[in-house]
C-alpha positions, 0 to 999 in steps of 0.5 A, a space after each residue: 556568567 555569559 561564558 558559564 551560561 553558553 558552557 552550560 548550553 553546550 553541555 546540554 545539547 550535548 547530553 540531549 544529543 547522546 540522549 537521542 543517540 542511544 535511544 535510537 540505537 537502543 530502538 533500531 537494537 530491539 527492533 533488530 532482534 525481533 526480526 531476527 527472532 521472527 526470522 526463525 519461525 516456522 511458516 505455519 501451514 494454516 496461514 499457507 492454506 489460506 494463501 492457496 486459497 488467493 489467485 496469486 499465491 500458487 503462481 509464485 515461484 518457490 523463491 518468491 514463496 519463500 520470500 513473501 512467507 518471510 514479509 508476511 511474519 514480519 508483517 504480522 508480527 512488527 504491525 499491530 491490528 485492530 478490529 472494529 466491532 469484529 475479532 482479526 482471525 489469522 486469516 485476516 493478518 494473513 490475507 492483508 499482509 499477503 497482498 501488502 507485500 504483495 506489492 513489495 515482492 521484488 522491490 528493495 525495502 529493508 522492512 515491508 512498510 516500515 512506517 506502518 504501525 496500525 491496521 484498522 480493521 471493519 466488518 463493513 463499510 464505514 460511513 465517515 464525516 467530511 467538512 467540505 470548502 465551496 468557496 467559503 462555505 463550510 458545508 458537512 457531509 457524510 460518505 461511505 468508505 471501504 478502506 483509507 490510508 494515512 502514512 502509519 494507518 492503514 484502514 480496511 472493510 472486511 466485507 468487501 476484502 474478503 470477496 476480493 482476496 480469494 476472487 479476481 474482480 478487477 478491485 481489490 482494496 488491500 492493494 488500492 490501500 497500500 498503493 497509496 502506502 507505497 506512493 507516500 513513501 517519497 513523502 508526497 501522495 502524488 501517484 508518482 511512487 520513490 523511482 529512479 530518477 532516470 525513469 521518473 519522465 517516463 513513468 509521469 508521462 504515461 500514468 498523467 496522459 492516461 489520467 487526462 484522457 480519463 478526466 477527460 471522458 468523465 468530464 465530456 461524458 463520451 463514449 468510455 471505451 477502454 477507460 470503462 475498465 478503470 472506472 470513474 473513481 481513477 479519475 478522482 486525483 494522481 494518487 487515486 489512478 495509480 492506486 487503481 491501475 495498480 489494483 488492475 496491475 495485480 487483478 485483471 492484468 491481461 485486461 490492462 495489457 492489451 488496452 494500455 500497453 505503455 501502462 502495463 509496461 511502467 507498473 511492470 518496471 515499477 513493481 517488478 512482476 508480470 502478473 499477466 505471468 501468473 493469472 489465467 485469462 
């Protein structure tokens, strides 16, 4: 009886493993077929007209434009866009997809944000509840967000994102939230995105050094000097620092390069682009 029991157990695990393998194979097969169909789609001229309104697209090379257009189509057709009390237009989808994929333009990935499932868009800033623990005393507080990232979901506020998408304003909430997504690709949100082992030390040394200096300026209320470019929100933690400097890298490349040359060099090496050559001073 005991041998029969173990035999049934072995058969059960074999069948379960086979079923999981088949389901995974079928999911990957359907995904490959879908991507192949998307890659055969022509890129709509209406989409391209939207992209030319941004301060970045026109500076890309022909090859870069072709690559990012493929990524945009994949992003739009593979992610779910949900509008909260608003209609999600093609313009909204194209702008979000463009800035999300711009960050990964020269970073080798199988698909643009493969783990991302949903993009939720609000028309205006959102007030959410937060429970804070201060020495065992729990308090409920409200605070306003214009974006949020949680691995498989990104939340954006279109009122802010739209103005930032078409003008260089230091900030760009789309870049900010998708920098968080990139940060999480190695399993941790700590300001260190997926890096080659040989580049890890230089990255952490430069970013953590400037993060600590910014935090010190904020704590001591000293003259901000060049750190005014980064702002107080970048001192929240290392993850927010990485997201903010990624915004400045693409939105204010000349200023970041001038005031923080080593930081700029690290971001340039990671993103494998040089926005100072794209964007006018």
